[in-house]
N, C-alpha and C positions, 0 to 999 in steps of 0.2 A: 503494500500499500504505500502511495506517495506521500510525503510529510504533509503537503497541503491537504490532502484527502484526510489524513489522520487528525490534523488539527480541526478540519471542518466537523468530522465526526465527534471529536471530543466536545466541541461547541454545541453541536446539534444534540448530543446526548444529555445536555442540561434540561432538556425538555421531556415530558412524558411520552410525547410522540415525535421522535426524531424526524420522521418522514415528513411531518407538517413543516417543520422547520426548513427542510431541503426544498419543499413546494413553495414555501414564502420567499425563500432565497431566489428560486428560479423566476418566480413570477414577479416579485417586487424588488428583490435585491437586498431586502432587509427582513429580518424575522424576529418576532418578539419572543425573547427567551426569559424563563423565570430565573430569578437570581437567588442565591443561597444554598444551591446544591453543589454546583462545580465551581462557582465564582460569586463574588458580590462586585459591586462597582462604587466608586467614590467619585461623586459628581462635584467637578470644579469650574467655577465661572472663568470664562475666557479672559476678562480684564485681569484677574488675579494671576492667571498662568502666564499672560503676556507680561505682566509686570514682574513676575518672579524670573523670567527668563530674558527679559529686556528686548523682547521683539514681538511683533505680530505677524512676521512673515512665516507662512506655513512651513517651509522647509527649515528655517532656523529653530521654530519651535519644536518640530519633530526631532531634530538633532539633539537639542537641549533636553527635551523630555526623555529621549531614549537614554542619555548619559546620566540623568538624575533619577529616573524612575525605573529604567531597565526592564519594563514590562509592557503588556499590550494596553493601548489607549485608543478610544473612539473619540470623534469629534461629531457633534450634531449641530449643524448650521440652523435647523429649523427653529430652535429657541433664540428669542432676541439676544444679540450679543453673541451667541454660541456657547457651547457648553462642552467640556472635555469629561470623559468618564474613563478612570483608571480602574482596571479590573484587578482585584485583590482576592485573598483567600476567602472561602465562603463564610467561614466563621467570623470574620471581621464585622459583618452586619450584626452579629449578636453581641460583640463586645466593644463596639466602637464608643470611645468616649470623647470624640472630638467634634462633636455636632456644632460646636461654636465655630470650627474652622472649616469643615467641609461635611457634607452630608454623605453617609455610607448607605446605599441601597441593597437591602438583602432579601430575606424571606418575605413573600407577599408582594413583591415588586417585579415588573416586567421590564426589560430593556430592549430597545430595538437594536440588534446586531446584524451589521451588514455581512454580506458574503465577503470572503478573504480577498477577492479581487477588487473590491470597492475601496480604493486607496486615494479617492480625490473627490472633491465636490462634483456634482450638487448632492444635497442631502447628507445623511448620515454616513460616515466612511471611517475606515481604520486610519488613524494617524500613524500608529505604530502597530502593525498586525502582529498576532502572536507568531513566535518563531518555532514554537514546539508546544505540545500539549501541556497545558499548566503554566504558561508564561505570564506569570502575574507580577504585579507591582507591589514593593514592600511598603506596607502603611506608613512607617516612620518617615520614609523619603518622601511620600505624598504629604504628611503633615508638615514636614519641613519645607517644602516647595510652597504650599498654600500660606504658611505663616509668613514666609519671605515675601510672597507677592503681596499679601495684605498689608505688610509694613511699608513696602515701597509705595503702595497706593496712598496709604496714610501720609507718608512724607511728601509725595506729590501734591495731595490736596491740602495738606496742612490741617491743623486743629482748627475747629469752628471758632468763629469770631464771637467775642463777647462784648457787649456794650454797656 
């Protein structure tokens, strides 16, 4: 079995009916996958990510996130401003203690996950596709990235004025 096929099957296997995932990928390019069994996802606002890496350029962001997070990352342009989703271990949604920094989506949540070959706009695409089954981001790296981005945004905007 080819590596891409194995990765696609690993992703599809997170759904109780993997054939439905394959059909959605074929028909729409994106399938809704339940989170919390094979992986969870941390939602990161694009302005925070861009501030953290110092760029809005898609290529620069991909290189930086690949170096800083080292795992699979989706980008969804359908949300105003755009949203990044870093895939993490499935138990992260159960023990996540950083809701003030970034939201971890787990059990009871579905995420639109594109086919592996969707790696550019339009719509939802892989900014960094999985390189192997279980190619997930370490939560501590995500927290550091988001905290750095929020800090840089605060420095740029500055404290609120008081009269």
